[in-house]
Structures are given as structure tokens and as C-alpha cells.
PDBQT receptor file of N, H, CA, C and O in Angstrom, charges set to zero:
ATOM      1  N   MET A   1       0.608  -1.425   0.091  1.00  0.00    +0.000 N 
ATOM      2  CA  MET A   1      -0.202  -0.040  -0.202  1.00  0.00    +0.000 C 
ATOM      3  C   MET A   1       1.052   1.249   0.056  1.00  0.00    +0.000 C 
ATOM      4  O   MET A   1       0.816   2.187  -0.705  1.00  0.00    +0.000 OA
ATOM      5  N   ILE A   2       2.248   1.489   0.899  1.00  0.00    +0.000 N 
ATOM      6  H   ILE A   2       2.440   0.727   1.518  1.00  0.00    +0.000 HD
ATOM      7  CA  ILE A   2       2.501   2.570   0.877  1.00  0.00    +0.000 C 
ATOM      8  C   ILE A   2       3.555   3.108  -0.814  1.00  0.00    +0.000 C 
ATOM      9  O   ILE A   2       3.830   4.211  -1.285  1.00  0.00    +0.000 OA
ATOM     10  N   ASP A   3       3.866   1.670  -1.264  1.00  0.00    +0.000 N 
ATOM     11  H   ASP A   3       3.643   0.773  -0.882  1.00  0.00    +0.000 HD
ATOM     12  CA  ASP A   3       4.263   1.390  -2.209  1.00  0.00    +0.000 C 
ATOM     13  C   ASP A   3       3.792   2.214  -3.534  1.00  0.00    +0.000 C 
ATOM     14  O   ASP A   3       4.414   2.781  -4.432  1.00  0.00    +0.000 OA
ATOM     15  N   ILE A   4       2.558   2.044  -3.277  1.00  0.00    +0.000 N 
ATOM     16  H   ILE A   4       2.053   1.584  -2.547  1.00  0.00    +0.000 HD
ATOM     17  CA  ILE A   4       1.593   2.528  -4.419  1.00  0.00    +0.000 C 
ATOM     18  C   ILE A   4       1.090   3.815  -4.240  1.00  0.00    +0.000 C 
ATOM     19  O   ILE A   4       0.884   4.501  -5.240  1.00  0.00    +0.000 OA
ATOM     20  N   THR A   5       0.756   4.443  -2.643  1.00  0.00    +0.000 N 
ATOM     21  H   THR A   5       0.923   3.885  -1.830  1.00  0.00    +0.000 HD
ATOM     22  CA  THR A   5       1.223   5.810  -2.600  1.00  0.00    +0.000 C 
ATOM     23  C   THR A   5       1.809   6.559  -2.649  1.00  0.00    +0.000 C 
ATOM     24  O   THR A   5       1.433   7.711  -2.864  1.00  0.00    +0.000 OA
ATOM     25  N   LYS A   6       3.581   6.015  -2.372  1.00  0.00    +0.000 N 
ATOM     26  H   LYS A   6       3.887   5.079  -2.198  1.00  0.00    +0.000 HD
ATOM     27  CA  LYS A   6       4.951   6.429  -2.995  1.00  0.00    +0.000 C 
ATOM     28  C   LYS A   6       4.378   6.859  -4.328  1.00  0.00    +0.000 C 
ATOM     29  O   LYS A   6       4.152   8.068  -4.302  1.00  0.00    +0.000 OA
ATOM     30  N   THR A   7       3.999   6.183  -5.715  1.00  0.00    +0.000 N 
ATOM     31  H   THR A   7       4.182   5.201  -5.736  1.00  0.00    +0.000 HD
ATOM     32  CA  THR A   7       4.265   5.645  -6.565  1.00  0.00    +0.000 C 
ATOM     33  C   THR A   7       3.316   7.167  -6.657  1.00  0.00    +0.000 C 
ATOM     34  O   THR A   7       4.000   8.188  -6.730  1.00  0.00    +0.000 OA
ATOM     35  N   LYS A   8       1.591   7.359  -6.655  1.00  0.00    +0.000 N 
ATOM     36  H   LYS A   8       1.036   6.529  -6.595  1.00  0.00    +0.000 HD
ATOM     37  CA  LYS A   8       1.130   8.515  -7.060  1.00  0.00    +0.000 C 
ATOM     38  C   LYS A   8       1.447   9.812  -6.582  1.00  0.00    +0.000 C 
ATOM     39  O   LYS A   8       0.967  10.794  -7.150  1.00  0.00    +0.000 OA
ATOM     40  N   VAL A   9       2.364   9.957  -5.390  1.00  0.00    +0.000 N 
ATOM     41  H   VAL A   9       2.754   9.160  -4.929  1.00  0.00    +0.000 HD
ATOM     42  CA  VAL A   9       2.740  11.085  -5.207  1.00  0.00    +0.000 C 
ATOM     43  C   VAL A   9       3.793  11.367  -6.280  1.00  0.00    +0.000 C 
ATOM     44  O   VAL A   9       3.948  12.377  -6.968  1.00  0.00    +0.000 OA
ATOM     45  N   ASN A  10       4.437  10.287  -6.251  1.00  0.00    +0.000 N 
ATOM     46  H   ASN A  10       4.311   9.467  -5.692  1.00  0.00    +0.000 HD
ATOM     47  CA  ASN A  10       5.854  10.788  -7.280  1.00  0.00    +0.000 C 
ATOM     48  C   ASN A  10       5.107  11.155  -8.465  1.00  0.00    +0.000 C 
ATOM     49  O   ASN A  10       5.547  12.204  -8.935  1.00  0.00    +0.000 OA
ATOM     50  N   VAL A  11       4.099  10.655  -9.144  1.00  0.00    +0.000 N 
ATOM     51  H   VAL A  11       3.741   9.803  -8.762  1.00  0.00    +0.000 HD
ATOM     52  CA  VAL A  11       3.177  10.826 -10.385  1.00  0.00    +0.000 C 
ATOM     53  C   VAL A  11       2.571  12.368 -10.288  1.00  0.00    +0.000 C 
ATOM     54  O   VAL A  11       2.220  13.029 -11.266  1.00  0.00    +0.000 OA
ATOM     55  N   GLN A  12       2.529  12.740  -9.105  1.00  0.00    +0.000 N 
ATOM     56  H   GLN A  12       2.814  12.204  -8.311  1.00  0.00    +0.000 HD
ATOM     57  CA  GLN A  12       1.944  14.174  -9.126  1.00  0.00    +0.000 C 
ATOM     58  C   GLN A  12       2.772  15.534  -9.045  1.00  0.00    +0.000 C 
ATOM     59  O   GLN A  12       2.557  16.720  -9.298  1.00  0.00    +0.000 OA
ATOM     60  N   VAL A  13       4.049  14.600  -8.462  1.00  0.00    +0.000 N 
ATOM     61  H   VAL A  13       4.223  13.637  -8.257  1.00  0.00    +0.000 HD
ATOM     62  CA  VAL A  13       5.488  15.451  -8.127  1.00  0.00    +0.000 C 
ATOM     63  C   VAL A  13       5.821  16.036  -9.099  1.00  0.00    +0.000 C 
ATOM     64  O   VAL A  13       6.156  17.220  -9.139  1.00  0.00    +0.000 OA
ATOM     65  N   GLU A  14       5.748  14.988 -10.340  1.00  0.00    +0.000 N 
ATOM     66  H   GLU A  14       5.476  14.026 -10.307  1.00  0.00    +0.000 HD
ATOM     67  CA  GLU A  14       5.831  14.992 -11.421  1.00  0.00    +0.000 C 
ATOM     68  C   GLU A  14       5.070  16.037 -12.644  1.00  0.00    +0.000 C 
ATOM     69  O   GLU A  14       5.491  16.850 -13.466  1.00  0.00    +0.000 OA
ATOM     70  N   TYR A  15       4.142  15.671 -12.368  1.00  0.00    +0.000 N 
ATOM     71  H   TYR A  15       3.799  15.010 -11.700  1.00  0.00    +0.000 HD
ATOM     72  CA  TYR A  15       2.904  16.546 -12.932  1.00  0.00    +0.000 C 
ATOM     73  C   TYR A  15       3.098  17.935 -13.129  1.00  0.00    +0.000 C 
ATOM     74  O   TYR A  15       3.171  18.630 -14.142  1.00  0.00    +0.000 OA
ATOM     75  N   LEU A  16       3.208  18.321 -11.136  1.00  0.00    +0.000 N 
ATOM     76  H   LEU A  16       3.148  17.756 -10.313  1.00  0.00    +0.000 HD
ATOM     77  CA  LEU A  16       3.116  19.734 -10.866  1.00  0.00    +0.000 C 
ATOM     78  C   LEU A  16       4.374  19.929 -11.053  1.00  0.00    +0.000 C 
ATOM     79  O   LEU A  16       4.494  21.149 -11.159  1.00  0.00    +0.000 OA
ATOM     80  N   THR A  17       5.572  19.350 -11.176  1.00  0.00    +0.000 N 
ATOM     81  H   THR A  17       5.475  18.358 -11.090  1.00  0.00    +0.000 HD
ATOM     82  CA  THR A  17       6.357  20.541 -11.533  1.00  0.00    +0.000 C 
ATOM     83  C   THR A  17       6.863  20.439 -12.912  1.00  0.00    +0.000 C 
ATOM     84  O   THR A  17       7.871  21.104 -13.152  1.00  0.00    +0.000 OA
ATOM     85  N   ASP A  18       6.387  19.776 -13.813  1.00  0.00    +0.000 N 
ATOM     86  H   ASP A  18       5.568  19.236 -13.618  1.00  0.00    +0.000 HD
ATOM     87  CA  ASP A  18       6.090  20.181 -14.939  1.00  0.00    +0.000 C 
ATOM     88  C   ASP A  18       5.062  21.477 -15.520  1.00  0.00    +0.000 C 
ATOM     89  O   ASP A  18       5.455  22.370 -16.271  1.00  0.00    +0.000 OA
ATOM     90  N   LEU A  19       3.810  21.357 -15.036  1.00  0.00    +0.000 N 
ATOM     91  H   LEU A  19       3.490  20.632 -14.426  1.00  0.00    +0.000 HD
ATOM     92  CA  LEU A  19       3.183  22.489 -14.482  1.00  0.00    +0.000 C 
ATOM     93  C   LEU A  19       3.617  23.931 -14.063  1.00  0.00    +0.000 C 
ATOM     94  O   LEU A  19       3.108  25.025 -14.306  1.00  0.00    +0.000 OA
ATOM     95  N   ALA A  20       4.898  23.513 -13.244  1.00  0.00    +0.000 N 
ATOM     96  H   ALA A  20       5.311  22.624 -13.046  1.00  0.00    +0.000 HD
ATOM     97  CA  ALA A  20       5.813  24.439 -12.787  1.00  0.00    +0.000 C 
ATOM     98  C   ALA A  20       6.873  25.705 -13.458  1.00  0.00    +0.000 C 
ATOM     99  O   ALA A  20       7.124  26.906 -13.348  1.00  0.00    +0.000 OA
ATOM    100  N   ASN A  21       7.277  24.450 -14.230  1.00  0.00    +0.000 N 
ATOM    101  H   ASN A  21       7.074  23.475 -14.319  1.00  0.00    +0.000 HD
ATOM    102  CA  ASN A  21       8.039  25.102 -15.296  1.00  0.00    +0.000 C 
ATOM    103  C   ASN A  21       7.246  25.318 -16.670  1.00  0.00    +0.000 C 
ATOM    104  O   ASN A  21       7.787  25.807 -17.662  1.00  0.00    +0.000 OA
ATOM    105  N   GLU A  22       6.386  25.054 -16.644  1.00  0.00    +0.000 N 
ATOM    106  H   GLU A  22       5.946  24.657 -15.838  1.00  0.00    +0.000 HD
ATOM    107  CA  GLU A  22       5.118  25.935 -18.208  1.00  0.00    +0.000 C 
ATOM    108  C   GLU A  22       5.036  26.941 -17.776  1.00  0.00    +0.000 C 
ATOM    109  O   GLU A  22       5.687  27.794 -18.379  1.00  0.00    +0.000 OA
ATOM    110  N   ALA A  23       4.264  27.400 -16.591  1.00  0.00    +0.000 N 
ATOM    111  H   ALA A  23       3.736  26.707 -16.100  1.00  0.00    +0.000 HD
ATOM    112  CA  ALA A  23       3.869  28.309 -15.809  1.00  0.00    +0.000 C 
ATOM    113  C   ALA A  23       5.214  29.424 -15.547  1.00  0.00    +0.000 C 
ATOM    114  O   ALA A  23       5.169  30.653 -15.590  1.00  0.00    +0.000 OA
ATOM    115  N   GLU A  24       6.230  28.664 -15.305  1.00  0.00    +0.000 N 
ATOM    116  H   GLU A  24       6.267  27.665 -15.270  1.00  0.00    +0.000 HD
ATOM    117  CA  GLU A  24       6.975  29.768 -15.031  1.00  0.00    +0.000 C 
ATOM    118  C   GLU A  24       7.970  30.483 -16.556  1.00  0.00    +0.000 C 
ATOM    119  O   GLU A  24       8.529  31.580 -16.544  1.00  0.00    +0.000 OA
ATOM    120  N   ALA A  25       7.955  29.540 -17.698  1.00  0.00    +0.000 N 
ATOM    121  H   ALA A  25       7.501  28.649 -17.708  1.00  0.00    +0.000 HD
ATOM    122  CA  ALA A  25       8.090  30.123 -18.905  1.00  0.00    +0.000 C 
ATOM    123  C   ALA A  25       7.046  31.150 -19.340  1.00  0.00    +0.000 C 
ATOM    124  O   ALA A  25       7.362  31.995 -20.178  1.00  0.00    +0.000 OA
ATOM    125  N   LEU A  26       5.369  31.114 -18.622  1.00  0.00    +0.000 N 
ATOM    126  H   LEU A  26       5.112  30.428 -17.940  1.00  0.00    +0.000 HD
ATOM    127  CA  LEU A  26       4.702  32.094 -19.519  1.00  0.00    +0.000 C 
ATOM    128  C   LEU A  26       4.979  33.012 -18.472  1.00  0.00    +0.000 C 
ATOM    129  O   LEU A  26       5.040  34.103 -19.041  1.00  0.00    +0.000 OA
ATOM    130  N   VAL A  27       5.190  33.187 -17.206  1.00  0.00    +0.000 N 
ATOM    131  H   VAL A  27       5.141  32.302 -16.744  1.00  0.00    +0.000 HD
ATOM    132  CA  VAL A  27       5.837  34.313 -16.682  1.00  0.00    +0.000 C 
ATOM    133  C   VAL A  27       7.207  34.883 -17.529  1.00  0.00    +0.000 C 
ATOM    134  O   VAL A  27       7.029  36.024 -17.956  1.00  0.00    +0.000 OA
ATOM    135  N   LEU A  28       7.815  34.615 -17.675  1.00  0.00    +0.000 N 
ATOM    136  H   LEU A  28       7.959  33.689 -17.328  1.00  0.00    +0.000 HD
ATOM    137  CA  LEU A  28       9.240  35.183 -18.216  1.00  0.00    +0.000 C 
ATOM    138  C   LEU A  28       8.519  35.707 -20.168  1.00  0.00    +0.000 C 
ATOM    139  O   LEU A  28       9.138  36.391 -20.983  1.00  0.00    +0.000 OA
ATOM    140  N   LYS A  29       7.427  35.224 -20.316  1.00  0.00    +0.000 N 
ATOM    141  H   LYS A  29       6.924  34.668 -19.654  1.00  0.00    +0.000 HD
ATOM    142  CA  LYS A  29       7.346  35.683 -21.863  1.00  0.00    +0.000 C 
ATOM    143  C   LYS A  29       6.157  36.956 -21.156  1.00  0.00    +0.000 C 
ATOM    144  O   LYS A  29       5.909  37.877 -21.934  1.00  0.00    +0.000 OA
ATOM    145  N   SER A  30       5.711  36.994 -20.269  1.00  0.00    +0.000 N 
ATOM    146  H   SER A  30       5.912  36.245 -19.637  1.00  0.00    +0.000 HD
ATOM    147  CA  SER A  30       4.762  38.310 -19.813  1.00  0.00    +0.000 C 
ATOM    148  C   SER A  30       5.101  39.314 -19.970  1.00  0.00    +0.000 C 
ATOM    149  O   SER A  30       6.287  39.335 -19.640  1.00  0.00    +0.000 OA
ATOM    150  N   TYR A  31       4.676  40.608 -20.415  1.00  0.00    +0.000 N 
ATOM    151  H   TYR A  31       3.713  40.590 -20.683  1.00  0.00    +0.000 HD
ATOM    152  CA  TYR A  31       4.955  41.989 -19.895  1.00  0.00    +0.000 C 
ATOM    153  C   TYR A  31       4.075  42.481 -19.459  1.00  0.00    +0.000 C 
ATOM    154  O   TYR A  31       4.419  43.645 -19.255  1.00  0.00    +0.000 OA
ATOM    155  N   GLU A  32       2.695  42.290 -19.041  1.00  0.00    +0.000 N 
ATOM    156  H   GLU A  32       2.415  41.345 -19.208  1.00  0.00    +0.000 HD
ATOM    157  CA  GLU A  32       1.922  43.179 -18.178  1.00  0.00    +0.000 C 
ATOM    158  C   GLU A  32       1.976  42.865 -17.035  1.00  0.00    +0.000 C 
ATOM    159  O   GLU A  32       1.544  41.731 -16.829  1.00  0.00    +0.000 OA
ATOM    160  N   ALA A  33       2.471  43.607 -15.839  1.00  0.00    +0.000 N 
ATOM    161  H   ALA A  33       2.822  44.528 -16.007  1.00  0.00    +0.000 HD
ATOM    162  CA  ALA A  33       2.856  43.275 -14.447  1.00  0.00    +0.000 C 
ATOM    163  C   ALA A  33       1.074  42.279 -13.775  1.00  0.00    +0.000 C 
ATOM    164  O   ALA A  33       1.007  41.144 -13.302  1.00  0.00    +0.000 OA
ATOM    165  N   ASP A  34       0.144  43.093 -13.969  1.00  0.00    +0.000 N 
ATOM    166  H   ASP A  34       0.198  44.015 -14.354  1.00  0.00    +0.000 HD
ATOM    167  CA  ASP A  34      -0.911  42.346 -13.829  1.00  0.00    +0.000 C 
ATOM    168  C   ASP A  34      -0.699  40.197 -13.904  1.00  0.00    +0.000 C 
ATOM    169  O   ASP A  34      -0.864  39.153 -13.274  1.00  0.00    +0.000 OA
ATOM    170  N   ILE A  35      -0.365  40.629 -14.832  1.00  0.00    +0.000 N 
ATOM    171  H   ILE A  35      -0.231  41.478 -15.344  1.00  0.00    +0.000 HD
ATOM    172  CA  ILE A  35      -0.653  38.972 -15.609  1.00  0.00    +0.000 C 
ATOM    173  C   ILE A  35       0.527  38.431 -14.407  1.00  0.00    +0.000 C 
ATOM    174  O   ILE A  35       0.337  37.598 -13.520  1.00  0.00    +0.000 OA
ATOM    175  N   ARG A  36       1.905  39.275 -14.737  1.00  0.00    +0.000 N 
ATOM    176  H   ARG A  36       2.059  39.951 -15.458  1.00  0.00    +0.000 HD
ATOM    177  CA  ARG A  36       3.054  38.412 -14.282  1.00  0.00    +0.000 C 
ATOM    178  C   ARG A  36       3.101  38.031 -12.680  1.00  0.00    +0.000 C 
ATOM    179  O   ARG A  36       3.690  37.046 -12.235  1.00  0.00    +0.000 OA
ATOM    180  N   ASP A  37       2.374  38.992 -11.896  1.00  0.00    +0.000 N 
ATOM    181  H   ASP A  37       1.895  39.792 -12.257  1.00  0.00    +0.000 HD
ATOM    182  CA  ASP A  37       2.290  38.878 -10.699  1.00  0.00    +0.000 C 
ATOM    183  C   ASP A  37       1.357  37.945 -10.026  1.00  0.00    +0.000 C 
ATOM    184  O   ASP A  37       1.509  37.454  -8.907  1.00  0.00    +0.000 OA
ATOM    185  N   GLU A  38       0.191  37.730 -10.998  1.00  0.00    +0.000 N 
ATOM    186  H   GLU A  38       0.068  38.129 -11.907  1.00  0.00    +0.000 HD
ATOM    187  CA  GLU A  38      -0.586  36.550 -10.724  1.00  0.00    +0.000 C 
ATOM    188  C   GLU A  38       0.212  35.316 -11.514  1.00  0.00    +0.000 C 
ATOM    189  O   GLU A  38      -0.261  34.226 -11.191  1.00  0.00    +0.000 OA
ATOM    190  N   ALA A  39       1.100  35.242 -12.289  1.00  0.00    +0.000 N 
ATOM    191  H   ALA A  39       1.484  36.128 -12.551  1.00  0.00    +0.000 HD
ATOM    192  CA  ALA A  39       1.315  34.128 -12.574  1.00  0.00    +0.000 C 
ATOM    193  C   ALA A  39       2.613  33.445 -11.821  1.00  0.00    +0.000 C 
ATOM    194  O   ALA A  39       3.049  32.300 -11.939  1.00  0.00    +0.000 OA
ATOM    195  N   ILE A  40       3.022  34.398 -11.110  1.00  0.00    +0.000 N 
ATOM    196  H   ILE A  40       2.668  35.329 -11.014  1.00  0.00    +0.000 HD
ATOM    197  CA  ILE A  40       4.179  34.186 -10.201  1.00  0.00    +0.000 C 
ATOM    198  C   ILE A  40       3.213  33.495  -9.148  1.00  0.00    +0.000 C 
ATOM    199  O   ILE A  40       3.146  32.293  -8.890  1.00  0.00    +0.000 OA
ATOM    200  N   SER A  41       2.314  34.776  -8.477  1.00  0.00    +0.000 N 
ATOM    201  H   SER A  41       2.368  35.752  -8.686  1.00  0.00    +0.000 HD
ATOM    202  CA  SER A  41       1.759  33.739  -7.007  1.00  0.00    +0.000 C 
ATOM    203  C   SER A  41       1.651  32.288  -7.836  1.00  0.00    +0.000 C 
ATOM    204  O   SER A  41       2.536  31.443  -7.703  1.00  0.00    +0.000 OA
ATOM    205  N   LYS A  42       0.729  32.114  -8.527  1.00  0.00    +0.000 N 
ATOM    206  H   LYS A  42       0.010  32.801  -8.635  1.00  0.00    +0.000 HD
ATOM    207  CA  LYS A  42       0.613  30.333  -9.239  1.00  0.00    +0.000 C 
ATOM    208  C   LYS A  42       1.739  29.729  -9.326  1.00  0.00    +0.000 C 
ATOM    209  O   LYS A  42       1.665  28.706  -8.646  1.00  0.00    +0.000 OA
ATOM    210  N   VAL A  43       2.473  29.803  -9.679  1.00  0.00    +0.000 N 
ATOM    211  H   VAL A  43       2.534  30.634 -10.231  1.00  0.00    +0.000 HD
ATOM    212  CA  VAL A  43       3.776  29.042  -9.634  1.00  0.00    +0.000 C 
ATOM    213  C   VAL A  43       4.382  29.159  -7.918  1.00  0.00    +0.000 C 
ATOM    214  O   VAL A  43       4.801  28.142  -7.365  1.00  0.00    +0.000 OA
ATOM    215  N   GLN A  44       4.363  30.390  -7.257  1.00  0.00    +0.000 N 
ATOM    216  H   GLN A  44       4.023  31.217  -7.706  1.00  0.00    +0.000 HD
ATOM    217  CA  GLN A  44       4.665  29.965  -6.044  1.00  0.00    +0.000 C 
ATOM    218  C   GLN A  44       4.265  28.494  -5.260  1.00  0.00    +0.000 C 
ATOM    219  O   GLN A  44       4.831  27.570  -4.675  1.00  0.00    +0.000 OA
ATOM    220  N   GLU A  45       2.589  29.024  -5.751  1.00  0.00    +0.000 N 
ATOM    221  H   GLU A  45       2.129  29.774  -6.226  1.00  0.00    +0.000 HD
ATOM    222  CA  GLU A  45       1.481  28.145  -5.382  1.00  0.00    +0.000 C 
ATOM    223  C   GLU A  45       1.946  26.378  -5.223  1.00  0.00    +0.000 C 
ATOM    224  O   GLU A  45       2.053  25.485  -4.382  1.00  0.00    +0.000 OA
ATOM    225  N   ILE A  46       2.142  26.702  -6.931  1.00  0.00    +0.000 N 
ATOM    226  H   ILE A  46       2.055  27.427  -7.614  1.00  0.00    +0.000 HD
ATOM    227  CA  ILE A  46       2.444  25.169  -7.328  1.00  0.00    +0.000 C 
ATOM    228  C   ILE A  46       3.970  24.146  -6.290  1.00  0.00    +0.000 C 
ATOM    229  O   ILE A  46       4.088  23.041  -5.761  1.00  0.00    +0.000 OA
ATOM    230  N   GLN A  47       5.118  25.786  -6.564  1.00  0.00    +0.000 N 
ATOM    231  H   GLN A  47       5.023  26.684  -6.994  1.00  0.00    +0.000 HD
ATOM    232  CA  GLN A  47       5.675  25.004  -5.850  1.00  0.00    +0.000 C 
ATOM    233  C   GLN A  47       5.675  24.264  -4.148  1.00  0.00    +0.000 C 
ATOM    234  O   GLN A  47       6.066  23.180  -3.715  1.00  0.00    +0.000 OA
ATOM    235  N   TYR A  48       4.944  25.630  -3.432  1.00  0.00    +0.000 N 
ATOM    236  H   TYR A  48       4.626  26.511  -3.783  1.00  0.00    +0.000 HD
ATOM    237  CA  TYR A  48       4.694  24.865  -2.385  1.00  0.00    +0.000 C 
ATOM    238  C   TYR A  48       4.016  23.441  -2.057  1.00  0.00    +0.000 C 
ATOM    239  O   TYR A  48       4.293  22.716  -1.101  1.00  0.00    +0.000 OA
ATOM    240  N   GLU A  49       3.003  23.194  -3.131  1.00  0.00    +0.000 N 
ATOM    241  H   GLU A  49       2.778  23.783  -3.907  1.00  0.00    +0.000 HD
ATOM    242  CA  GLU A  49       2.269  21.853  -3.141  1.00  0.00    +0.000 C 
ATOM    243  C   GLU A  49       3.256  21.316  -3.623  1.00  0.00    +0.000 C 
ATOM    244  O   GLU A  49       2.825  21.315  -4.776  1.00  0.00    +0.000 OA
ATOM    245  N   ILE A  50       4.731  20.614  -3.759  1.00  0.00    +0.000 N 
ATOM    246  H   ILE A  50       5.082  20.615  -2.823  1.00  0.00    +0.000 HD
ATOM    247  CA  ILE A  50       5.424  20.146  -4.496  1.00  0.00    +0.000 C 
ATOM    248  C   ILE A  50       6.191  20.050  -3.582  1.00  0.00    +0.000 C 
ATOM    249  O   ILE A  50       6.864  19.026  -3.691  1.00  0.00    +0.000 OA
ATOM    250  N   GLN A  51       6.411  20.606  -2.755  1.00  0.00    +0.000 N 
ATOM    251  H   GLN A  51       5.863  21.438  -2.667  1.00  0.00    +0.000 HD
ATOM    252  CA  GLN A  51       7.278  20.600  -1.446  1.00  0.00    +0.000 C 
ATOM    253  C   GLN A  51       6.222  19.581  -0.494  1.00  0.00    +0.000 C 
ATOM    254  O   GLN A  51       6.594  18.622   0.183  1.00  0.00    +0.000 OA
ATOM    255  N   VAL A  52       4.848  20.065  -0.645  1.00  0.00    +0.000 N 
ATOM    256  H   VAL A  52       4.545  20.843  -1.195  1.00  0.00    +0.000 HD
ATOM    257  CA  VAL A  52       4.248  19.401   0.556  1.00  0.00    +0.000 C 
ATOM    258  C   VAL A  52       4.433  17.800   0.207  1.00  0.00    +0.000 C 
ATOM    259  O   VAL A  52       4.877  16.907   0.930  1.00  0.00    +0.000 OA
ATOM    260  N   LEU A  53       3.881  17.734  -1.315  1.00  0.00    +0.000 N 
ATOM    261  H   LEU A  53       3.521  18.459  -1.902  1.00  0.00    +0.000 HD
ATOM    262  CA  LEU A  53       3.985  16.190  -1.851  1.00  0.00    +0.000 C 
ATOM    263  C   LEU A  53       5.664  15.762  -1.488  1.00  0.00    +0.000 C 
ATOM    264  O   LEU A  53       5.457  14.725  -0.858  1.00  0.00    +0.000 OA
ATOM    265  N   LYS A  54       6.597  15.866  -1.498  1.00  0.00    +0.000 N 
ATOM    266  H   LYS A  54       6.765  16.709  -2.010  1.00  0.00    +0.000 HD
ATOM    267  CA  LYS A  54       7.553  15.808  -1.294  1.00  0.00    +0.000 C 
ATOM    268  C   LYS A  54       8.287  14.779   0.028  1.00  0.00    +0.000 C 
ATOM    269  O   LYS A  54       9.003  13.778   0.043  1.00  0.00    +0.000 OA
ATOM    270  N   ASN A  55       7.704  15.592   0.977  1.00  0.00    +0.000 N 
ATOM    271  H   ASN A  55       7.122  16.406   0.965  1.00  0.00    +0.000 HD
ATOM    272  CA  ASN A  55       7.793  15.750   2.493  1.00  0.00    +0.000 C 
ATOM    273  C   ASN A  55       6.941  14.842   2.829  1.00  0.00    +0.000 C 
ATOM    274  O   ASN A  55       7.181  14.235   3.873  1.00  0.00    +0.000 OA
ATOM    275  N   ILE A  56       5.574  14.448   1.966  1.00  0.00    +0.000 N 
ATOM    276  H   ILE A  56       5.380  14.942   1.118  1.00  0.00    +0.000 HD
ATOM    277  CA  ILE A  56       5.284  13.040   2.194  1.00  0.00    +0.000 C 
ATOM    278  C   ILE A  56       6.248  11.444   2.192  1.00  0.00    +0.000 C 
ATOM    279  O   ILE A  56       6.523  10.510   2.944  1.00  0.00    +0.000 OA
ATOM    280  N   ILE A  57       6.484  11.905   0.855  1.00  0.00    +0.000 N 
ATOM    281  H   ILE A  57       6.261  12.665   0.244  1.00  0.00    +0.000 HD
ATOM    282  CA  ILE A  57       7.764  10.700   0.652  1.00  0.00    +0.000 C 
ATOM    283  C   ILE A  57       8.770  10.527   1.195  1.00  0.00    +0.000 C 
ATOM    284  O   ILE A  57       9.508   9.587   0.897  1.00  0.00    +0.000 OA
ATOM    285  N   LYS A  58       9.021  11.318   2.043  1.00  0.00    +0.000 N 
ATOM    286  H   LYS A  58       8.422  12.082   2.285  1.00  0.00    +0.000 HD
ATOM    287  CA  LYS A  58      10.488  11.322   2.205  1.00  0.00    +0.000 C 
ATOM    288  C   LYS A  58      10.846   9.683   3.277  1.00  0.00    +0.000 C 
ATOM    289  O   LYS A  58      10.371   9.025   4.202  1.00  0.00    +0.000 OA
ATOM    290  N   PRO A  59      11.857   9.714   2.443  1.00  0.00    +0.000 N 
ATOM    291  CA  PRO A  59      12.283   8.062   3.679  1.00  0.00    +0.000 C 
ATOM    292  C   PRO A  59      12.312   8.546   5.181  1.00  0.00    +0.000 C 
ATOM    293  O   PRO A  59      12.544   7.743   6.084  1.00  0.00    +0.000 OA
TER     294      PRO A  59
């Protein structure tokens, strides 16, 4: 059961990492301050969630 949970968390971490990378690329392309600030906020939220998931599966 632990292996299944760890696998699911790893898949979620991978997905969120990809999502954060895409969001970061959009931030770098954005020129409007309002959009950039909102995007940065979302990236930070994703990065936080990734860290939470990583802490769950630490040995």
C-alpha cells in the first residue's frame, strides 16, 4: 500500500513540476505586470504543493 501511495505522489510531483515549469516560462514571456504577478503567485503555490508532496514521501 505504501508503494502505491509513493508512486501516486511521485506522479503528482512530476505533473506539478512540469506545470510549474510551464507557468514559469509564461511568466518570463509576460510583459503585463498584472498577469505576471498573478502567474508568479500561481508558480509559488505550485512549488509549495510540490514541497508538501515531497515531504510526504521522504524516507
